[in-house]
N, C-alpha and C positions, 0 to 999 in steps of 0.2 A: 344377128344380135351384136350389139356393141356395148362396150363398158365405158364409153366416154362420158364423163361428168356424172357418174353414178356415186351416190353417197355410200358410206360404209354400210349403212343399213340395207341399201339396195343391193350392194355387192354380196352381202351375206345371204341373199335369197337366190343368187345366180346358181344355175346347175353346174356342179363340179364336172360331171361327165362331158358336158359341152365344152367347157373351157380347157379341160385336159386334152380333149381331142383336137381342138384348135391349136393348142400349144404343141402337141406332138407333131402334127402335120407341118406347122411353121418351122419348128426346130429341125426336123428331118430335112425339109427342103433347103434350109439355110446351110446345114452341115454338108449336104450332098453338093450344093452349088459351090461351096468353098473348096471341097475336095476336087470337084471337076476342074476348077481353075488351076489346081495344082497337078492335074493330069492323071487322076485316078478316080475310081468309084468307091463308094462305101463298101459294096459287096466284095470288090477286089481286095480291099484292105482287110476285111473280115476273113477272106480265104487265106491270105498270108498269115494273119494272126493265128488262125486255127491250125495251121500246118507248121508253125514255128515252135521248136522246143524252147526258144527264148521268149515265148509269149504265152499263148493259151494252151497249146499242145503240151501234154504232160510228157510225152515220149518222142515227139518229132517224127512219128511214123506217118506214112502216107495215108490218105483217106480217099474213098470214092466220093463222087458227087452226092450220092444218097446219104452217106455217113456225115458229110459236111452239112447237108440240109438238116439232118437230125440234130447235129451239134449246134446249129444256129437257129433252130426252130422258134425260139422265143423272140428273136429280133429281125428275122428275115421279113421282108415285105412281099406281098403277093406278086409284085412286078419284078422282083429280083430273080434273075435267071443265072444260077451259079455255073451251069455248063457254059453259057455264053461268056460270062465274066472270066471264067478260068481260061478260055481260049486266048483272051487278050494277054493274060499273064504267061501263058505258054509261049506266045509269040515274042514277048519281051525277054524270055529266058528266065523268068522269075519262078516258074514252076516247070516240072517235068511230069510226064505220065508214064507209068510202067505198063507192062503187058497185061496186067489185071485191071487196068483203068484207075489205079490209085494215083492221086496227085501228090507230088512231093515238092516242098519248097527247096529252091537252090540256094547256094551261098549268096549269089547276087540278089536273089529274091529276099533273103533275110536281111541283107544290107538295105535294100529298098524299103522293106517293112519298117526297119528301125528309123530310116529317114522320114517316112510318112508319119510315123508315130510322133515325131518331133513337132508336127504341125498341130496336133490335138490341143495342146495347152493354149495356143494362140486363138484357135476357134472357140474353145471354152471361155477364154477371157472376154472375147467379143460378146458372147451370149450372156455372160454374167455381168457385163458392164453396168455400173450403177446399182448393183444388188449386193448388199452386205452379206457376208458369209453366214451370219447369224439368221438373217431373214431366209436365206436359201435353206439352211438346215431346218428351220421351223416349217417351211413349206413342205419339205420332204417328210418330216415327221407327221404333219397333218395328212398328207397323201397316204403314207404307210398306215396310219390309223384308219383312214377310210377304207383301205383295202382289207385290213383286219375286220373292220365292222361288217364288211360284205362277204366275209368268209373266204377271202383269197388265201391261197397257200403260197403265194409269191413272197410274202414277208415273214 
């Protein structure tokens, strides 16, 4: 299905689920490619964020892979292997593992996390190029209303 040269009336009949799915896959692929060029994966970044008291973690306490999977359940993809991704971070010295299998972010890992986080605005700006903030907000409001209309508890 393509949207090239469709009138507004034709666009209004297009299935939202199809286009949101296409957008999701394209955006994730783009973000992951940009991060790979910078030397890290999206799941590695999420691991660091979820273990850092300076980011998502409320207390900076270590977590097991299973606990991290639960914490990231709404955004992990089927192909994301947190155990394998954590090994790369352990090798870099960005994480450590205690005797109970809990992963902990190191000081060097938290510095790396902060550095990686600085790339997010650049990636976002590329994705949003040519899109007015008001149009973006309208799009999100429309999607959120569609979720409410279908009984989603996510909004």
